[in-house]
C-alpha positions in Angstrom: 25.7 -0.4 23.8 27.4 -0.7 27.2 25.1 -0.2 30.2 25.5 3.1 32.1 26.7 2.7 35.7 23.2 3.5 36.9 21.8 0.4 35.1 24.8 -1.9 36.1 23.0 -3.4 39.0 19.6 -4.1 37.3 18.2 -7.5 38.4 17.4 -8.5 34.8 20.2 -7.1 32.6 22.8 -5.6 34.9 26.3 -7.2 34.5 27.2 -5.9 38.0 24.4 -7.8 39.7 25.7 -11.3 40.8 22.1 -12.3 41.7 20.6 -11.1 38.4 19.4 -12.9 35.3 22.2 -11.6 33.1 20.0 -11.1 30.0 21.5 -9.2 27.1 19.1 -7.1 25.1 19.5 -5.9 21.5 17.6 -3.9 18.9 16.6 -5.8 15.8 14.9 -3.2 13.6 12.0 -2.0 15.7 12.0 -5.0 18.0 14.0 -5.4 21.2 15.1 -9.0 21.6 16.7 -11.4 24.0 16.8 -15.0 25.0 16.5 -16.7 28.4 16.4 -20.2 29.8 15.0 -20.4 33.4 16.9 -22.5 35.9 15.7 -24.3 39.1 16.4 -21.2 41.2 13.8 -19.3 39.0 11.0 -21.8 40.0 7.7 -21.0 41.6 6.3 -24.5 42.2 6.4 -28.0 40.7 9.1 -27.2 38.1 7.3 -24.1 36.7 9.1 -20.8 36.3 7.9 -18.1 38.8 5.5 -15.6 37.2 7.4 -12.7 38.8 10.5 -13.7 36.9 8.5 -13.9 33.7 7.0 -10.4 34.2 10.5 -9.0 35.2 11.8 -10.2 31.8 8.9 -8.6 29.9 9.2 -5.3 31.9 12.8 -5.2 30.9 12.4 -6.1 27.2 9.9 -3.2 26.9 12.0 -0.7 28.9 15.2 -1.7 27.0 13.4 -0.8 23.8 13.4 2.8 25.1 16.9 2.5 26.7 18.6 1.2 23.6 17.1 4.1 21.6 19.0 6.5 24.0 16.4 7.4 26.6 15.7 6.3 30.2 12.2 5.4 31.5 10.3 3.9 34.3 7.2 1.7 34.3 4.0 3.7 34.9 1.4 1.0 34.4 1.5 -2.6 33.2 -1.0 -5.4 32.3 0.2 -9.0 32.1 -1.5 -12.1 30.8 -0.1 -15.5 31.5 -1.0 -17.9 28.7 0.7 -21.1 29.9 3.1 -22.4 32.5 6.8 -22.4 31.5 8.7 -25.5 32.7 12.1 -24.7 34.1 14.8 -25.4 31.5 12.6 -24.4 28.6 14.3 -21.7 26.5 12.3 -18.6 25.5 12.8 -15.6 23.3 11.7 -12.1 24.4 10.3 -9.5 22.1 9.4 -5.9 22.9 7.9 -3.2 20.6 6.7 0.3 21.0 3.1 0.7 20.0 2.8 4.5 20.2 4.3 7.5 21.9 2.7 10.7 23.2 5.2 13.1 24.6 6.9 11.5 27.6 4.5 8.5 27.6 5.6 5.5 25.7 3.3 2.5 25.2 4.9 -0.9 24.6 4.1 -4.6 24.2 6.2 -7.5 25.2 6.0 -11.3 24.7 7.8 -14.4 25.9 7.7 -17.1 23.3 8.9 -20.7 23.7 11.7 -21.5 21.2 10.6 -25.1 20.8 7.1 -24.6 19.5 6.7 -20.8 19.1 3.8 -20.6 21.5 3.3 -17.5 23.6 3.9 -18.1 27.3 3.2 -14.6 28.6 2.5 -11.2 27.2 2.2 -7.7 28.6 1.4 -4.2 27.6 2.7 -1.3 29.6 3.1 2.5 29.7 6.5 4.0 30.5 7.3 7.5 31.5 10.4 8.7 29.7 12.9 10.6 31.9 13.2 14.3 31.1 16.9 14.0 31.7 17.5 11.4 29.0 
């Protein structure tokens, strides 16, 4: 699915953002998936990936679950839990799932998992408001 022009400049997935992360999301059954490998310019300190970059990835893997189903949404509330530091250069896979939906409110979970040992680096749960104009 091509991104609409309004999403073209998204920091995480927008192909029109030269400063962005250039992540490509896809639906695999009921899971939104993507891969990412942090580079030096994604670092917080001492060779560790910045937590804001990690949360941005999770926010987008959850929101893209909704987007790839044909609706637009925005984050209403999020809770994030960092499980371990992620060294720069360590590939991860991203997974997002919808847990439930009540009207315009969609509740989702996201995880970033190291590809080398399948350990969870960070996980989040969030509520998203689905746009009425979707």
